[in-house]
C-alpha positions as CSV (number, residue, x, y, z in Angstrom):
1,M,143.6,162.6,65.3
2,I,144.4,166.2,67.1
3,G,147.2,168.0,67.5
4,Y,148.3,170.1,71.2
5,R,150.7,172.8,72.0
6,R,153.5,171.1,74.5
7,G,152.4,171.4,78.2
8,M,150.7,170.3,81.2
9,L,147.4,168.3,80.8
10,T,144.8,169.5,82.7
11,D,142.5,167.2,84.1
12,G,139.5,168.6,82.8
13,W,139.7,168.1,79.2
14,F,142.3,165.1,79.6
15,G,140.3,163.0,82.6
16,W,142.8,160.5,84.1
17,A,145.8,161.4,82.4
18,G,145.5,165.4,83.1
19,R,145.4,163.9,87.4
20,S,148.5,161.8,86.8
21,G,150.9,164.9,85.3
22,M,151.5,163.7,82.0
23,M,152.9,166.3,79.8
24,L,153.4,166.3,75.7
25,S,156.7,165.0,75.2
26,D,156.9,165.6,71.2
27,G,153.8,168.4,71.2
28,Y,151.0,166.0,70.2
29,F,148.2,164.4,72.1
30,W,147.1,161.5,70.5
31,A,143.5,161.7,72.2
32,R,140.4,159.6,70.7
33,R,138.7,161.0,68.4
34,D,135.4,158.9,68.6
35,G,135.5,159.2,72.6
36,G,134.7,155.4,74.1
37,Y,135.0,154.1,77.4
38,N,137.1,153.9,80.2
39,F,136.9,150.9,82.7
40,Y,137.5,151.1,86.1
41,L,137.8,147.7,89.5
42,G,137.3,147.9,93.1
43,R,137.5,144.8,95.3
44,F,135.5,145.3,98.6
45,G,132.6,148.0,97.7
46,P,131.8,150.6,95.4
47,S,133.5,152.8,97.2
48,D,136.5,150.4,96.8
49,I,136.7,151.6,92.8
50,D,139.9,153.2,92.2
51,L,138.7,156.3,89.8
52,A,141.9,157.3,89.5
53,H,143.7,154.4,88.0
54,P,141.8,153.4,84.6
55,A,141.6,149.2,84.1
56,A,141.2,149.4,80.1
57,A,139.7,151.5,78.0
58,C,137.7,151.2,74.1
59,G,136.4,153.4,71.8
60,S,132.7,154.5,71.7
61,R,131.6,152.2,69.1
62,R,131.9,148.9,70.7
63,S,128.9,147.5,72.5
64,E,130.8,144.6,74.5
65,F,134.2,144.7,75.9
66,Q,136.5,142.1,77.8
67,V,138.5,143.4,80.3
68,P,141.9,142.4,79.7
69,V,142.2,142.2,83.5
70,A,142.5,138.2,85.7
71,L,140.6,138.3,88.8
72,A,141.3,136.4,91.4
73,A,137.7,134.3,92.5
74,G,135.1,136.4,94.4
75,D,133.6,139.5,94.0
76,H,134.5,142.6,92.3
77,F,133.1,146.2,91.3
78,L,133.9,147.2,87.7
79,A,132.8,150.9,87.1
80,V,132.8,152.3,83.8
81,T,132.2,156.2,82.7
82,A,132.1,158.0,79.0
83,I,134.6,159.6,77.1
84,S,133.9,162.5,74.7
85,R,135.5,163.1,71.5
86,F,137.8,165.9,73.2
87,G,138.8,163.3,75.5
88,R,136.6,164.6,78.5
89,E,136.0,162.4,81.2
90,S,132.3,162.2,82.7
91,A,132.1,163.1,86.3
92,E,129.5,160.6,86.8
93,H,130.0,156.5,86.8
94,R,127.8,153.5,86.1
95,W,128.9,150.4,88.4
96,L,128.1,146.7,88.2
97,R,128.8,143.9,90.9
98,V,130.8,140.6,89.0
99,R,131.3,137.4,91.2
100,I,134.4,134.8,89.6
101,D,133.9,131.4,90.6
102,A,137.3,128.8,91.1
103,E,137.4,128.1,87.5
104,G,137.6,131.9,86.2
105,G,134.1,132.0,85.1
106,G,132.2,135.0,85.5
107,A,129.1,136.3,86.4
108,A,127.2,139.7,87.2
109,V,125.5,139.5,90.6
110,P,121.5,141.1,90.9
111,A,120.8,144.0,93.5
112,A,119.7,143.0,97.1
113,V,116.4,143.7,98.0
114,E,115.0,147.0,99.4
115,N,113.2,147.8,102.7
116,L,112.6,143.9,104.2
117,S,110.1,144.5,107.3
118,W,107.4,141.9,108.7
119,E,104.3,141.8,110.4
120,L,102.1,139.3,112.4
121,S,99.0,138.1,110.4
122,D,95.6,137.3,112.2
123,G,96.7,133.6,112.1
124,G,99.8,134.4,114.3
125,R,102.5,133.6,111.3
126,V,105.3,136.1,110.4
127,M,105.0,137.8,107.3
128,L,107.4,139.5,105.5
129,R,107.5,142.5,102.6
130,W,110.3,144.2,100.7
131,E,110.6,145.7,97.5
132,Y,113.0,145.1,94.8
133,P,112.6,148.4,92.0
134,M,114.6,147.0,88.7
135,R,118.1,149.1,88.3
136,P,118.9,149.6,84.5
137,G,121.8,147.6,83.4
138,W,121.3,144.8,86.2
139,P,120.7,141.8,86.0
140,A,117.1,140.8,86.9
141,P,116.8,137.8,89.4
142,A,114.3,134.9,88.6
143,E,113.4,134.5,92.7
144,F,113.7,135.6,96.0
145,R,115.0,133.3,98.7
146,I,114.2,133.3,102.0
147,Y,115.9,132.6,105.0
148,Y,115.3,132.2,109.6
149,A,116.8,131.1,111.9
150,Q,116.0,131.3,115.9
151,A,117.4,134.6,117.2
152,D,120.4,132.8,119.1
153,Q,121.5,130.4,116.2
154,P,123.5,131.3,113.1
155,M,121.7,131.6,109.3
156,A,121.9,129.0,107.3
157,F,122.7,130.5,103.4
158,D,123.0,127.3,101.3
159,Q,119.4,126.1,102.8
160,P,116.9,128.7,101.3
161,Y,114.1,127.9,103.6
162,A,111.7,129.1,100.9
163,C,111.5,130.9,97.6
164,V,109.0,133.5,96.4
165,P,109.7,133.9,91.8
166,Y,110.3,137.1,90.7
167,R,107.6,139.0,88.7
168,R,108.7,141.4,86.1
169,S,105.8,143.8,86.2
170,A,106.0,143.9,90.0
171,W,108.4,145.7,92.7
172,R,106.7,144.7,96.1
173,Y,106.7,141.1,97.2
174,V,104.9,139.9,100.2
175,W,105.8,136.5,101.8
176,D,102.8,135.1,104.0
177,G,104.6,132.8,106.3
178,M,104.3,129.1,105.0
179,G,103.7,128.0,108.9
180,V,106.6,129.8,110.5
181,A,104.7,131.0,113.7
182,G,106.1,134.3,114.9
183,H,105.3,133.7,118.9
184,F,109.1,133.6,119.4
185,A,111.8,135.7,118.1
186,Q,114.1,134.6,114.9
187,R,115.7,136.1,112.4
188,F,114.6,136.7,108.7
189,A,117.0,137.4,105.5
190,V,116.1,137.5,102.1
191,R,118.1,137.4,98.9
192,A,117.8,137.9,94.7
193,A,119.4,134.9,93.0
194,T,119.7,134.7,89.0
195,A,118.5,131.5,87.1
196,A,122.3,130.9,87.1
197,G,121.9,130.6,91.1
198,V,123.7,133.8,91.6
199,D,122.7,135.7,95.1
200,D,123.1,139.2,95.9
201,G,125.2,137.4,99.1
202,S,123.7,140.1,101.4
203,T,123.9,139.3,104.9
204,R,121.3,141.8,106.2
205,T,118.9,140.2,108.4
206,I,115.6,141.2,109.9
207,V,114.4,140.1,113.6
208,A,110.5,138.9,113.8
209,G,108.1,137.6,115.9
210,S,106.5,138.1,119.2
211,D,107.6,137.4,122.8
212,D,104.9,135.6,124.7
213,R,107.2,134.8,127.6
214,P,105.1,136.2,131.0
215,P,107.3,139.0,132.4
216,G,109.9,138.7,135.0
217,S,109.4,139.1,138.5
218,I,110.6,142.4,140.4
219,A,113.2,141.8,143.1
220,F,112.8,143.6,146.2
221,D,115.9,145.1,147.9
222,A,115.0,146.2,151.5
223,R,118.0,148.6,151.3
224,T,115.7,151.1,148.9
225,V,112.8,151.3,151.1
């Protein structure tokens, strides 16, 4: 343990304790001599993580840690920062998305797919393309679930239309349409899902397909003549 002179803690050397305006009461500040990690929580997204107030902390010798906070059912965002042996907190942080079920069990949520696009095949089917670069520390998906609906209908995310297996050596994927014709407009979505059935929860969709209806007639207005 290290002793310091009495005075106000500063942000640069004492992290969240300095930001909160804490002072040295007895002339000593008992820092974590071996460093460690601070954990922060957010409810509605990465930008909602409260990096000013840690929910928990542990020493540097821990390879795993249970955050002693009861979380409600739903998705939560957990961030971690490193603390040096001098008590200085890292400026950057890593975060994960965790889903809590009604029984209090939790599972990590995979990252969402990227760069989802479509094109028409020679046979007139809609082909979907997307990318999935793995993020270090995130759970790997077991499959990608394809959803589709008519352009004016709600998407049934509880009923995937098709699945594409995840391949560890690949980060570009194609779905060949499997009989879905592209002669009318329709919406598609792709979600990554783990072997435990936890999907990324994305609601992003794209509209695909061609409109082969004839153009409407031109209305004649005598007032413009």
